[in-house]
C-alpha positions as semicolon CSV with decimal commas, in nm:
position;residue;x (nm);y (nm);z (nm)
1;M;-2,020;0,739;3,240
2;S;-2,356;0,609;3,354
3;E;-2,650;0,619;3,115
4;Y;-2,837;0,839;3,365
5;L;-2,560;1,103;3,365
6;D;-2,528;1,084;2,987
7;Q;-2,897;1,173;2,958
8;V;-2,858;1,461;3,204
9;K;-2,555;1,594;3,014
10;D;-2,736;1,578;2,682
11;Q;-3,026;1,779;2,821
12;I;-2,816;2,054;2,981
13;R;-2,531;2,084;2,728
14;A;-2,665;2,367;2,508
15;N;-2,780;2,586;2,796
16;V;-2,469;2,551;3,011
17;I;-2,244;2,631;2,716
18;K;-2,448;2,949;2,652
19;S;-2,389;3,040;3,017
20;G;-2,012;3,016;2,970
21;L;-1,966;2,681;3,145
22;K;-1,775;2,377;3,024
23;I;-1,875;2,015;3,088
24;E;-1,578;1,794;3,176
25;P;-1,580;1,428;3,280
26;R;-1,439;1,354;3,624
27;G;-1,379;0,992;3,704
28;K;-1,594;0,701;3,603
29;N;-1,937;0,825;3,707
30;S;-1,924;1,200;3,743
31;F;-1,879;1,522;3,555
32;V;-1,809;1,879;3,650
33;L;-1,939;2,210;3,524
34;K;-1,645;2,450;3,509
35;K;-1,642;2,827;3,489
36;E;-1,314;2,997;3,404
37;G;-1,116;2,690;3,509
38;T;-1,278;2,645;3,850
39;D;-1,543;2,395;3,956
40;F;-1,890;2,545;3,949
41;M;-2,088;2,226;4,014
42;I;-2,004;1,856;4,042
43;I;-2,260;1,592;3,946
44;R;-2,186;1,236;4,060
45;D;-2,374;0,908;4,014
46;T;-2,340;0,699;4,331
47;S;-2,538;0,398;4,211
48;D;-2,879;0,454;4,374
49;Q;-2,848;0,830;4,401
50;V;-2,717;1,128;4,211
51;E;-2,526;1,381;4,413
52;I;-2,479;1,748;4,325
53;S;-2,205;1,945;4,497
54;F;-2,251;2,320;4,472
55;Q;-2,102;2,603;4,679
56;G;-1,985;2,371;4,956
57;Q;-2,322;2,195;4,987
58;R;-2,412;1,843;4,881
59;Y;-2,759;1,759;4,750
60;Q;-2,873;1,401;4,692
61;Y;-3,148;1,282;4,460
62;D;-3,284;0,929;4,443
63;K;-3,240;0,809;4,084
64;Y;-3,550;0,595;4,095
65;Y;-3,775;0,891;4,177
66;T;-3,588;1,169;3,996
67;K;-3,587;1,126;3,620
68;P;-3,286;1,261;3,425
69;E;-3,497;1,541;3,272
70;H;-3,606;1,656;3,620
71;L;-3,249;1,664;3,751
72;A;-3,143;1,848;3,435
73;Q;-3,406;2,114;3,508
74;V;-3,278;2,154;3,866
75;I;-2,924;2,207;3,732
76;L;-3,043;2,457;3,471
77;N;-3,242;2,649;3,733
78;V;-2,931;2,685;3,951
79;V;-2,716;2,788;3,654
80;S;-2,975;3,045;3,547
81;A;-3,012;3,187;3,900
82;Q;-2,636;3,211;3,953
83;L;-2,520;3,327;3,611
84;G;-2,833;3,502;3,483
């Protein structure tokens, strides 16, 4: 797993677990947040960008402008809004 994604995972781990989600690795440079066995969100490192797939939409963030802590906050905001 990329260092960038490792930092993101470390920052979101406690909060996503409280929300009932599991973090599972998927492939070399991605992980998935799962809820009750189904994919809730997929986070993938594509070299220059990080891609988030959520509810059929794909969002891309430039890694050089989006620090891991900022991406982690985006993920936590979505989790909070969706799962309360």
